[in-house]
N, C-alpha and C positions, 0 to 999 in steps of 0.2 A: 170325527171320532164319535162312535156310538156310545151311549151312556152306560150300557151294561155289557162290556166286552167279555171275551172268553175267560180271562184269568187275571185276577189281581193278586199280587204277591205281597206278603209281609212275612210273618213267621210261618204261615202256611199258605196254600194256594188261594184260599178264599179270603184271607185277611180277617181282621176283627169284624164282628157284627156291629151294626149301627143301632141295635135295640136299645142301648143305653144313651143314645144321643138323639134327643128330640129336636134340639135347635142348635144350629151352628152359625156363628158370625164369621164372615170372610171379608178381609180388607185387601185391596190391591191398589197399586199406583202405576207408574210407568218405569220402564227399564227391565233388564233381563231377570233380576230377582223378583220384581213385582209381577212379571208375566206368570209366575207360578201361582199367584193368587187367582187369576182367571181360571186356571186349570183346576184349582182346588174346588171351585164351584161344581165343575163336572165330576170331580172325584167324590164329592159329597153326595151328588145325585146317584153315582154308581153304588154307593153304600146305602142308598135309600134313607138318608137322613130325612126326618120328617119335615123340617123347615130350615131354610138357609137365608139369613139376612146378609146382604152384600152392601158394604159401605165403601164408597169410592168417589174420587173427583172426576172419574172418567167412565161413566156408564156406557158411553157410545163405543168404547173399545170392544165391548162384547159383540158389536155388529161387524167388526173387522173380519174379513174372510181369512186373513193370515194372522194367527196368534203368535207369530214369531217362534214356531215350533215345528217339529218333524212329525206331528200326528198324521197318520196316513189319510184319514177321511176328512181332515180339516175340522172346522167348528162352525156352528151356527149359534146365534144368541139363544141361550136356554129360556130366557124370559118370553121369547116368541114361540116357544114349543108348548102346545096345549097340555102335553103330558107332564110338564114340569112347572109351568108358570104359577100354579096355585101353591107350590112349595117354596116359592122365592119371593123375597121382598127387597126392593132396591132403595137404598138411601143415598142420595147424591148430596155431597157437601161441596162448599166452594173451594176451600183450601185448608190443609192441615196447619198452615201457618197462622190461621185464625182460630180463636177459641170457638168450639162447636157447641152451641147451646143444646141442652136436653139430650146430650149424647147417651147418657146412661139409659134412657128409655129403650134404645135399640139393643141393649145387652141384657135387659131383664129377661129372666127365664132361660138364658142360654146355658148350654152344657159346656161349651168350649168356644175358643176363638182362634182363628188362623189369621195371622197378620203378615202380609207380604207388602211392606212399605219400604221405600228407599231403593237404592240401586248402586252399582259400582262404576258405571260409565262416567268418564270425565266430561262428557257433554260438549265436545268440540264441534260436533255437527248439529246436534239438537240442543239448543240453549235451554229449552224448557226442562231438560233433565237436571239442570243446575238451578234455574230460577224457581221451579216448582217441584222438582223431583226429589230434592234432598229432604225427605220427610220422615226418615226412619226414626229420628229423635222426636221431632215435633208431633208426629202422628201418634207414635206409641206412648208418648207421655200422656196424651189425652185418653188413649185406649186403656192404659193401666189404671188411671184414675176412675174411668167409667166402670171397668170390671170390678174394682175393689168396692165401689159404691153399690154395684148390682149383685155383689156376692158371687161373682163368677171367678173360679180359681184357675181353670186350665187354659193356658195360652201356648200356642205353637207358632213361633215366629221365625222368619227367615233372615239369615245374615250371611257371612262369607268366611271361608277359610283364609288363612294368611294375614289376618289383621294384626296379630301381636308378635312381638319379638320372641324368638325361640319357640314358636308354636310348632309342635311336632305331632299334632293330632292326626294329620294325614301324611304318612311317611313317603312322600313323593317329591321329586325334584320341582314339580310345578308349584309347590307351596312356597319355595324360596323365590321363584319368579313372581308369583302373585304378591309376596311380601315386598319385593323390590318395586313393583308397580304402585302399591299402596304408599310407599315411602316417597314417590316422585309425583307422577301426574294424576294419581288417584287419592291425594291426601285428603281432600274434602269429604269424599265418600268414606274413607277410612275413619275419620273423626266422627262422622255422622253415625256409622254403624257401631263404633266403639262406645259412643255415648248412649246409644240405644241399649246395648247389652248391659251397660252399667245400671241403667234404669231398672231393667228386669232383675238384676242381681240384688238391687236394693228394695224391690217390691215384696209384697206378701204372696205373690202368685206362684202357682205350681207350673212354672214355665218350662218349655224346651226350646232352645235355640238351635235351629237346623242350618247346617252349613253344607250345601250340596256342592259336588264337584261335577263339572260337565255343563249341563243345561245349554248346549249349543242349539242354534236354530235348526240344524239339520239332523238332530238325534231323534231317531224313531223310538217311541216307547217300547220297552221290553216287557212291561207288566210285572216287574219285580224290582227290588232295591236291596242294597247291601249296606249295613252299618259298619263303620270303621271301628275295630276293636284295638285296644292298646297292645302293641307288640306283635300284631298280626300283619299279614300281607296287605299292602295298600289296596283299597277298593279302586275300581276302575274309574277313570275320569271322563266317562262318556255317558252321562245320565240325561235322560229326557226330562223336560219340565213336567210332563204329565206324571211321570213316576215319582218325582219329588213331591208333587201335590198329593199323590196317593199315600206316600209315607206320612206326610203332615196330617192328612185326614185320619189315617190309622192311629197316629199318636194322639190326636185330639179325642178320638172315640175311646181308645183303650191305651192309656199312658203306660210306657215302660221306663221312661226316664223323667225324673222330676227335678226341677231346679238345676238344670245342667244343659250341656250342648252335645250335639252329635254330628259327626261328618257322615254323609250318606252319598253313595255313588253306585256305579254299575258293578258287575261281577269283576272280581280281581282278575287282572290280566287282560281286561277288555281293551283293545286298541283305541287310541284317541281318535277324534275326528280328523279329517283331512287337515294337514298342517297349514294349508292356505286359509283355514278358518280358525286359526289359533286365537286370534283376537276375539272372535265371536265366542269361542269355547270358554274364555276366561271372563266374559262379560263386558268386553270392550268392542262390541260389534260396530260402533259408529266410526272406527278408524280403519276398518278392513275394507279398503277400496283399491288396494294395490296388490302386487304380488307378495308372496311370503317373504322373499329376501328384502324387498323394499320395506315391508312392515317391520322386520327385525332391525334394519338400519334406523328406521324412525324411532322405534322403542328404545334402542340402545343410545341414540342421540339424546333422548329425553332423560335417560337414566344415568348417563356417564358421570355427571357431576356428583352423583350420590353413590358411586361404586364402593367407596370406602365403607358405606353402611352395610354392605352385603356381608362383610366379615363378622359383623355383630350378630347376624342371624343364622350363620352356618353352624 
């Protein structure tokens, strides 16, 4: 992916200017939601943000050729690009499970923070997703504290739709399906993300919690995004990670929603990804190794004992 592509969309074709954002702090971990954080670095460079500080346990992930996305031109490590290296600072930490000393120093002078920690995967194949990846709560607890001490107010953080009973913020059948998964084999991820959201609600920050729909590995960036509005047609569930990152950067630079959440997706009516990639589309890419029918049988087998709960969320 090139750093300044043809069109970035938000409210208008060019999106907000970065003139008011001199320094951005970006945090990412592992898992589908966290992948958006890597893309947020590139989105910030697209907007010509003057300086971006990256805080992560996994700096080597920027060297990966595959960023688990559908970006046409792929990615290279921006820290190895002479055109961008001077605009970037890498801060490697050992683990968000540990208290990070002097964290506030990295937030001093920042205009906004983009936090992409935590994930939705149950971690059946990649145990590190469980042992190290459940950091939405632990990581953001320290981020919020550091931001308040550094007098940085704007935070844009990633979470998930379908977390809470009766959630109708995305009027689509997949919300009920995701809710069912969160009630069964994704319970730990649900609790982690819910606890994180509660922290932001109780903080003094001007936060925005972003709940993307889509973010499959095969979705090609469209250069635009659509926000779900109450009572309106459901946004499309086929959004690229890069487009989510662009939305988050735009909201960091020029906030439109304070102390709330937004569901963001592709154009209404956009067809979903290939059904054989359904698990990947909802963020459970580590179980999609069989055919679609086998996957459905597996998921239903895991969820059958909790079927009675579905009636409570319809």
